[in-house]
C-alpha positions in Angstrom: 76.1 55.8 -223.0 76.8 56.7 -226.6 74.9 59.5 -228.2 74.6 60.3 -231.9 73.3 63.3 -233.7 70.0 62.9 -235.5 69.0 64.8 -238.6 66.0 67.2 -238.5 64.0 64.9 -240.7 64.5 62.0 -238.3 63.4 64.3 -235.4 60.3 65.3 -237.3 59.4 61.7 -237.9 60.0 60.9 -234.2 57.5 63.7 -233.2 60.2 65.9 -231.6 59.3 69.0 -233.5 55.9 70.6 -232.8 53.7 73.3 -234.1 54.0 76.4 -232.0 50.8 77.9 -230.5 50.2 81.6 -231.1 51.7 82.7 -227.8 54.9 80.7 -228.3 55.4 81.7 -232.0 55.6 85.4 -231.2 58.5 87.1 -233.0 61.6 86.2 -231.2 63.3 89.2 -232.6 61.6 91.2 -229.9 60.5 94.1 -232.2 57.7 94.8 -229.7 59.8 94.0 -226.6 59.4 96.8 -224.1 63.0 96.6 -223.1 65.0 96.1 -219.9 63.6 99.1 -218.1 60.1 97.5 -217.9 58.8 97.5 -214.3 57.1 94.4 -212.9 53.4 94.5 -212.3 52.6 96.8 -209.4 55.5 99.2 -210.0 56.0 102.3 -212.2 58.9 104.6 -213.1 59.6 107.1 -210.4 60.5 110.0 -212.9 62.0 112.3 -210.2 63.5 113.6 -213.5 62.5 112.5 -217.0 65.4 110.0 -217.2 64.7 108.5 -213.7 63.5 105.0 -214.5 63.8 103.5 -210.9 60.8 101.3 -210.3 58.6 102.4 -207.4 55.0 102.1 -206.3 52.4 104.4 -207.9 51.9 106.1 -204.5 55.6 106.9 -204.3 55.6 108.3 -207.9 52.7 110.5 -206.9 54.6 111.8 -203.8 57.7 112.4 -205.9 55.6 114.5 -208.4 54.1 116.5 -205.5 57.6 117.1 -203.9 58.9 118.3 -207.3 56.0 120.7 -207.6 56.6 122.1 -204.1 60.4 122.4 -204.4 60.6 126.2 -204.9 58.8 126.9 -201.6 61.2 124.6 -199.7 64.4 126.3 -200.9 66.2 129.2 -199.1 69.6 130.8 -199.5 71.8 129.4 -196.8 74.9 127.3 -196.0 74.4 125.2 -199.2 73.6 128.0 -201.5 70.2 129.1 -202.9 68.8 125.6 -202.8 69.4 125.1 -199.1 66.4 123.3 -197.6 64.2 125.1 -195.0 63.8 123.2 -191.7 62.8 120.3 -191.5 63.4 119.3 -195.1 66.5 117.6 -196.6 67.7 117.0 -200.1 66.0 113.9 -201.6 69.2 112.6 -203.4 67.2 110.2 -205.6 69.9 110.8 -208.2 73.2 112.7 -208.4 72.4 116.4 -208.0 68.8 115.9 -206.8 68.3 118.9 -204.6 64.5 118.7 -204.2 63.7 119.1 -200.6 61.7 116.4 -198.9 61.1 114.9 -195.5 63.8 112.6 -194.1 61.3 109.7 -194.6 61.1 110.4 -198.3 64.9 110.7 -198.6 65.3 107.3 -196.9 62.6 105.8 -199.2 64.4 107.2 -202.3 67.6 105.4 -201.2 65.7 102.2 -200.5 64.0 102.3 -203.9 67.3 102.9 -205.7 68.6 99.7 -204.1 65.5 97.7 -205.0 64.9 98.9 -208.5 66.6 96.1 -210.5 64.7 93.5 -208.5 61.5 95.2 -209.5 62.2 95.1 -213.3 61.4 92.5 -215.8 65.0 91.7 -216.6 63.9 88.2 -217.9 67.0 86.4 -216.9 67.4 82.8 -218.2 70.1 80.3 -217.6 70.6 76.6 -218.3 71.5 73.8 -215.8 71.7 70.1 -216.3 70.1 67.2 -214.4 69.9 63.4 -214.5 67.2 61.0 -213.5 67.7 59.3 -210.2 66.9 55.6 -209.6 63.3 54.8 -209.0 62.6 53.3 -205.6 60.6 50.1 -206.0 59.5 50.1 -202.4 61.1 46.6 -201.8 64.6 47.6 -201.1 65.5 47.7 -204.8 65.8 50.6 -207.3 65.4 50.7 -211.0 67.1 52.9 -213.6 66.8 53.1 -217.4 69.5 53.2 -220.0 69.1 57.0 -220.4 69.0 58.1 -216.7 72.7 59.0 -216.6 72.5 61.3 -219.6 72.2 65.0 -218.7 69.0 66.8 -219.6 68.3 70.5 -219.9 66.7 72.6 -217.1 65.6 76.1 -217.9 65.9 78.5 -215.0 64.8 82.1 -214.7 64.4 85.1 -212.4 63.2 88.7 -212.7 59.8 87.9 -214.3 56.3 89.0 -213.4 54.5 86.6 -211.2 52.4 84.5 -213.6 52.8 82.6 -216.9 56.1 82.5 -218.7 56.4 80.8 -222.1 59.5 78.7 -222.7 60.8 77.5 -226.0 63.8 75.9 -227.8 64.4 76.7 -231.5 66.8 75.4 -234.1 69.4 78.0 -235.0 69.6 77.2 -238.7 65.9 77.8 -239.6 64.3 79.1 -236.3 61.9 76.1 -236.3 60.4 75.3 -232.9 61.8 72.2 -231.3 60.1 72.3 -227.9 57.9 74.6 -225.8 56.1 74.7 -222.5 54.5 77.1 -220.0 55.6 77.7 -216.4 54.3 79.8 -213.6 56.9 82.2 -212.2 56.7 82.4 -208.4 58.4 83.9 -205.4 61.6 82.0 -204.6 64.1 82.7 -201.9 67.2 84.3 -203.2 65.7 85.1 -206.6 64.2 88.6 -207.4 60.8 88.8 -209.0 59.1 85.7 -210.4 61.4 82.7 -210.7 61.2 79.2 -212.0 63.1 76.0 -212.8 61.7 73.8 -215.5 62.9 70.2 -216.3 62.5 70.0 -220.1 63.2 66.2 -220.4 65.3 67.0 -223.4 68.9 65.6 -223.7 71.8 68.0 -223.4 73.8 67.1 -226.5 76.7 69.4 -225.9 80.1 67.7 -226.3 83.7 68.7 -227.3 83.7 69.7 -230.9 79.9 69.9 -231.0 78.8 73.6 -231.1 75.4 74.8 -230.1 72.8 74.2 -232.8 69.8 75.8 -231.1 68.8 78.4 -228.5 66.4 78.6 -225.6 64.4 81.6 -224.6 61.6 82.7 -222.2 58.7 85.1 -222.8 57.1 87.0 -220.0 53.4 87.0 -221.1 52.3 89.9 -218.9 54.9 92.4 -220.1 55.8 91.1 -223.5 59.5 91.0 -222.5 61.8 88.3 -224.0 64.9 86.9 -222.3 68.2 86.7 -224.2 68.8 83.7 -226.3 70.7 81.0 -224.5 72.7 78.6 -226.8 72.1 74.9 -226.4 72.8 71.7 -228.4 69.9 69.4 -229.1 69.0 66.5 -231.4 70.9 63.5 -230.1 69.6 60.0 -229.4 70.8 57.0 -227.4 72.0 53.8 -229.1 
């Protein structure tokens, strides 16, 4: 099926450009974006030391602070120097050089939290896949297709969001005008950390050899104010 590029004016006449609502028209520059170290709802930075940004539960952070405050009373001079732990404590090892003495349970928890930290952050990952429309079963042994069913469309996929509303948008690269937007609910999905989603936009994938991207897609985590990276796409084609 042949596809041809349409000018922006034609798209506007066709109703393919829309006015962005307040939430979708937030500054894509991300000037207020809290950054990749943002923890998902329910988690906070551990701060076993000031630069420790591993995401843990508030109860764990409180325990870490208590252990830090008690560290001098748990040290003795011994086989491992002046910071040898008195029995039954062991070094926490939450980070390299962490010699705060804690219970073995807290040491194991620190290791587990280290392994889970990235899955607890709003990394706002976004990627594009393509899909086509399958034949419609007419219920009488026949199936119907349309002339555009075989043309690939854009699907926006994401992981590492808060559970809840994520705003999706596609904007033209040359003037940052909004081309398309929608909202999706990020949910738990097997194999994908945090809130995840897959959204069928219904918009044609206009990429082709010699046709560079002319737009970008992005996602906005409404709970944290975190933006995804911009993902290049090509839009604005029609079927003849």
